C-alpha positions, 0 to 999 in steps of 0.5 A: 500500500502507499504511504499514509497522507502527510497533510492535515485537512479540515472541511465543511460539507453542505448537503440538503433535503427536500420533502424527506427525512434525512435522519430519523430519531428512533427515540422520537418515533422516527421524527427528523432529528431536531435541536429542541432549543433552536429548532435546527435540524440535525443529522448524526455523524453515524448517519453520514459515515454509514452513507460513505461505507455504503458508497465504498461497498458499491464502488469497490464491491468487497475488493481486497483492502476495501472491505467494510467492517460495520456493514449489514448482517456483519458479526463483528466478533467473527471478523475480529477472530478471523484477524487472529487466524491470519498468516503473520498473526496466528503464530505470534506467541507474545500477546501484545505483539499478536494484538498489534499484528491483528490490529494492523491486519484489520486496518489494512483490509477494512477501509472503514477501520483505517478511515473512521476507526472502530471499537475492537473490544468485543471479541479477541483483542485486535488492539487499542491505538492511542499514541505513536510508539516511541520505537520507530519500527512500530506505527503505534503503541498497544496500551490495552492489556485485557483480552477484550480491550481495543480501539482504533482511532480513525483519522477522519471524524465528523461533527453532527450536521446542523441545518443553517435555518430552523426546520419544520417537520411536516406530518403526512397521513398515508394509506395502503390499499392492502392489509397484512393479515386475513384478520385485518381484512375481516375486520374491514369487511374487505375494504382492506386499507392500512393507515400510516404516517410519514414525516418530512422536512419541506427543505433543509440545508445542513452543514457538517464539519470534518477533520482529517488527522495525518497523525492518526492516518500514519497509525492506520495506514490511511493513504492518498487513494483512501482520501480520494475515495472519501472525497468521491463518497461525499460527492456522490453518496446521496445519488446511490442512497435514494428512498421514498423516506429520504426524499431528495437529498443532494451534496451541495458544497465540499470546501476543503482546507489543506494544510501544508504540514501534518500538524496543521497551520491554523486552528479548525475553528478559525478556518470554518469561520471564513465560510459564511452561509446566509439566506438571501431573503430572511423574510421567507422560508428557504425552499431550495439551495438557491435561497442561500449564498455561500462565501469564502473569505480567501483574503484571510486565509492563513499562510500554509493553508490552501482552500479547495472548493471541491463541489 
């Protein structure tokens, strides 16, 4: 594989939804997630990572080195146990070294582990990555000592996405011209109708902040090919995730701040502050991306930071 990335990145990701539910809250009857104090809509980082994983599965199709650890119907303990059975791992006697070898094998073979990290403490120990090792021959230090303790910190992390403007949740009654059982049909004398409800957001523009650490990329082996695949995922993942429940969702802006060094040349919050997303007319509710204007104050860009407008 290629060497890990050498630059730190921070990015802003804008996406929108029209007449759909971008991320239902299972604790609230699958209503769209919302901040109860501000009325702003929310989309979890877990939701966004799921869409990236799904896109990689579609594009790579289980290709070697691009498998997905957190996927539908996966039995995670079995995958962790498999890592301990691989050549170069199974014959290692010293427990800490075997744990480290298993962790490295999983980072190499699972795209989402070396990208987002993973908790690997549910089965045979596959390692815990926290800090770089002092010895240059090892990419990381294993700090866990118990049989079931392990965590890989991935180089890419998201915040929750938050809508630019407060959202309104619309509730719709829907009917189905069929029933599920004979008993239901008898109760309705053959009318056979099923009532239901559907929740949508008429329109919402959401902003998520993201961070890419070259320091953590060195620990997991996250390289330039992995990074380009991640950017492609953000650009295209909604086009492969359409459903009646989600309505129309689109990626609108991907603004990337590339640092010239691994540690970075400016704080993330100062860079994010250079990007402004404002309504053109705050007297009417937004109903499309065209109702907003997005600006980047490039004149205040710190030395050593390059801005890439990727969408």
